[in-house]
VMD Tcl script that draws the C-alpha trace (Angstrom):
set ca {
  {-60.91 33.42 18.81}
  {-60.59 29.86 17.58}
  {-58.21 27.39 19.53}
  {-54.68 28.87 19.28}
  {-51.94 26.21 17.89}
  {-48.47 26.52 17.38}
  {-48.60 27.72 13.88}
  {-50.97 30.51 15.12}
  {-48.16 31.82 17.56}
  {-45.31 31.16 15.08}
  {-47.17 33.24 12.38}
  {-47.82 36.15 14.92}
  {-44.24 36.25 16.00}
  {-43.16 36.17 12.34}
  {-45.32 39.11 12.02}
  {-43.65 41.02 15.09}
  {-40.15 39.90 13.66}
  {-40.89 41.68 10.49}
  {-42.36 44.71 12.38}
  {-40.21 47.58 13.92}
  {-39.68 46.81 17.55}
  {-41.67 50.08 18.68}
  {-44.72 48.76 16.94}
  {-44.49 45.20 17.74}
  {-46.97 45.20 20.99}
  {-49.32 47.22 19.25}
  {-49.47 44.81 16.09}
  {-49.60 41.81 18.33}
  {-52.68 42.97 20.29}
  {-54.35 44.08 16.96}
  {-53.95 40.66 15.51}
  {-55.63 39.00 18.51}
  {-58.57 41.51 18.19}
  {-58.86 40.95 14.66}
  {-58.93 37.14 15.31}
  {-61.70 37.40 18.02}
  {-63.68 39.73 15.83}
  {-63.39 37.37 13.13}
  {-64.24 34.48 15.11}
  {-67.55 36.01 16.18}
  {-68.30 37.04 12.76}
  {-68.00 33.51 11.41}
  {-70.19 31.97 14.29}
  {-72.81 34.78 13.85}
  {-72.92 34.74 9.94}
  {-71.59 31.29 8.97}
  {-68.97 32.71 6.61}
  {-65.34 33.87 6.58}
  {-64.71 37.60 7.64}
  {-63.66 39.42 4.24}
  {-60.50 40.89 5.85}
  {-59.60 38.60 8.95}
  {-60.78 35.07 7.48}
  {-61.90 32.39 9.86}
  {-61.16 33.55 13.30}
  {-57.67 32.15 13.94}
  {-54.68 33.96 15.08}
  {-53.08 32.58 11.92}
  {-55.46 34.10 9.41}
  {-55.20 37.60 11.01}
  {-51.37 37.07 10.76}
  {-51.39 36.02 7.20}
  {-52.67 39.28 6.10}
  {-49.40 41.07 7.20}
  {-45.86 40.62 6.02}
  {-44.22 37.49 7.74}
  {-40.58 37.19 8.36}
  {-38.98 33.87 7.39}
  {-39.26 31.60 10.24}
  {-35.91 31.42 12.17}
  {-35.13 28.89 14.82}
  {-35.34 29.29 18.55}
  {-31.58 29.98 18.51}
  {-32.59 33.52 17.20}
  {-33.06 35.79 20.38}
  {-35.23 38.36 18.75}
  {-37.70 35.58 17.33}
  {-37.92 34.05 20.88}
  {-38.95 37.26 22.57}
  {-41.61 37.98 19.67}
  {-42.91 34.35 20.37}
  {-42.81 34.93 24.07}
  {-44.71 38.15 23.63}
  {-47.43 36.51 21.88}
  {-47.84 33.85 24.37}
  {-47.78 36.48 27.14}
  {-50.54 38.48 25.17}
  {-52.69 35.55 24.74}
  {-52.29 34.48 28.52}
  {-51.20 37.54 30.66}
  {-49.59 36.53 33.81}
  {-51.95 36.33 36.56}
  {-53.15 33.66 38.81}
  {-51.61 30.09 37.78}
  {-53.70 28.02 35.75}
  {-53.12 24.24 36.01}
  {-52.76 22.41 33.05}
  {-55.21 19.40 32.94}
  {-53.91 15.88 32.13}
  {-55.84 14.35 29.19}
}
mol new
graphics top color blue
foreach p $ca { graphics top sphere $p radius 0.5 }
foreach p [lrange $ca 0 end-1] q [lrange $ca 1 end] { graphics top cylinder $p $q radius 0.2 }
display resetview
C-alpha cells in the first residue's frame, strides 16, 4: 500500500461510519487489502488498477459510500478512525517514531 496519510484514514473511517456496525471491521480490512493489491498491480504493470485505483487507502475507500466528515467530537467517528489506525498498525511491540 502507498504511504498512508490523514486523508486515507479519514476516508476509510467515513466509509465505516456509513456501514452498519456489524460489518465495519470486515469493510475496513477489505479496503486495506484492496489498497495493498492495487499498489502491487500499479508497481508491476505501471498503470492504475481498474477497480481499486492507485494503491492508496483513499482510492480504495472512494469506491464506496462515504458519510459526511464529522468532527472529532462525534464519538462514533472517533471509534471508526481509531479502528482504521489499529488495523494499519496492530498493537504489538512498540515502534518508536524517528525524529526527522
